[in-house]
C-alpha positions as CSV (number, residue, x, y, z in Angstrom):
1,F,-0.5,9.8,23.5
2,S,0.5,13.3,24.6
3,L,0.0,16.2,22.3
4,E,3.7,16.6,22.1
5,H,4.0,13.0,20.9
6,V,1.3,13.5,18.3
7,D,3.1,16.6,17.0
8,S,6.3,14.6,16.7
9,L,4.5,11.8,14.7
10,E,2.9,14.3,12.4
11,K,6.3,16.0,11.7
12,T,7.8,12.6,10.9
13,R,4.9,11.7,8.6
14,R,5.3,15.0,6.7
15,K,9.0,14.2,6.2
16,V,8.4,10.7,4.9
17,A,5.4,11.9,2.8
18,A,7.7,14.4,1.1
19,Q,9.8,11.6,-0.2
20,I,7.0,9.6,-1.8
21,D,5.8,10.1,-5.3
22,E,2.9,12.6,-5.2
23,K,0.5,10.6,-7.3
24,L,1.1,7.5,-5.2
25,L,0.6,9.5,-2.0
26,Q,-2.6,10.9,-3.3
27,T,-3.8,7.4,-4.2
28,Y,-2.9,6.1,-0.7
29,E,-4.6,9.0,1.1
30,R,-7.8,8.6,-1.1
31,M,-7.9,4.8,-0.4
32,S,-7.2,5.3,3.3
33,R,-10.7,6.9,3.6
34,R,-12.2,3.6,2.3
35,F,-9.9,0.9,3.8
36,A,-8.3,0.6,7.2
37,R,-5.4,-1.2,5.5
38,V,-4.4,0.2,2.2
39,V,-1.1,-1.7,1.8
40,V,-1.5,-5.4,2.1
41,P,0.6,-8.5,1.4
42,I,0.0,-11.1,-1.2
43,E,-0.9,-14.3,0.6
44,G,-0.3,-17.3,-1.7
45,T,-2.0,-16.1,-4.9
46,A,-4.5,-13.7,-3.3
47,C,-4.8,-10.2,-2.1
48,A,-4.8,-10.2,1.7
49,G,-7.2,-7.2,1.7
50,C,-10.2,-8.6,-0.3
51,R,-9.1,-12.3,-0.5
52,M,-9.6,-12.3,-4.3
53,S,-7.3,-14.4,-6.3
54,L,-4.8,-12.4,-8.4
55,P,-4.5,-13.1,-12.1
56,T,-1.8,-15.6,-13.0
57,S,0.0,-13.2,-15.3
58,S,0.3,-10.7,-12.4
59,I,1.6,-13.3,-10.0
60,R,4.3,-14.5,-12.4
61,A,5.4,-11.0,-13.2
62,Q,6.1,-10.2,-9.6
63,A,9.6,-11.4,-9.3
64,P,11.5,-10.3,-6.1
65,H,13.7,-7.9,-8.1
66,R,10.8,-6.2,-9.8
67,V,10.5,-2.5,-9.0
68,G,7.2,-0.6,-8.9
69,V,3.8,-0.5,-7.3
70,E,1.3,-3.3,-7.9
71,N,-2.4,-2.9,-7.1
72,C,-5.1,-5.5,-6.6
73,E,-7.2,-5.5,-9.7
74,N,-10.3,-6.2,-7.6
75,C,-10.1,-3.7,-4.6
76,G,-7.2,-1.5,-5.7
77,R,-5.1,-1.9,-2.6
78,I,-1.4,-1.6,-2.8
79,L,0.2,-5.1,-2.7
80,Y,3.6,-6.3,-1.5
81,R,5.3,-9.7,-1.2
82,R,6.5,-10.9,2.2
């Protein structure tokens, strides 16, 4: 990457970060120091980050129309459905 390209990426990141809830962004940045992948999919009934099974109540509650951020109860990563 050229320095010009890096500057462009950093500018884009600042624009996107400004649109994200501040608390969520702080959580993401804190967790990114611990994990290479902070946002991971749910694979079957498990977190793809730590491979631990998610509680049944959490899995049932995650309907496709549900809005909000879900975290793995074991590792804390941000979860999403594919």
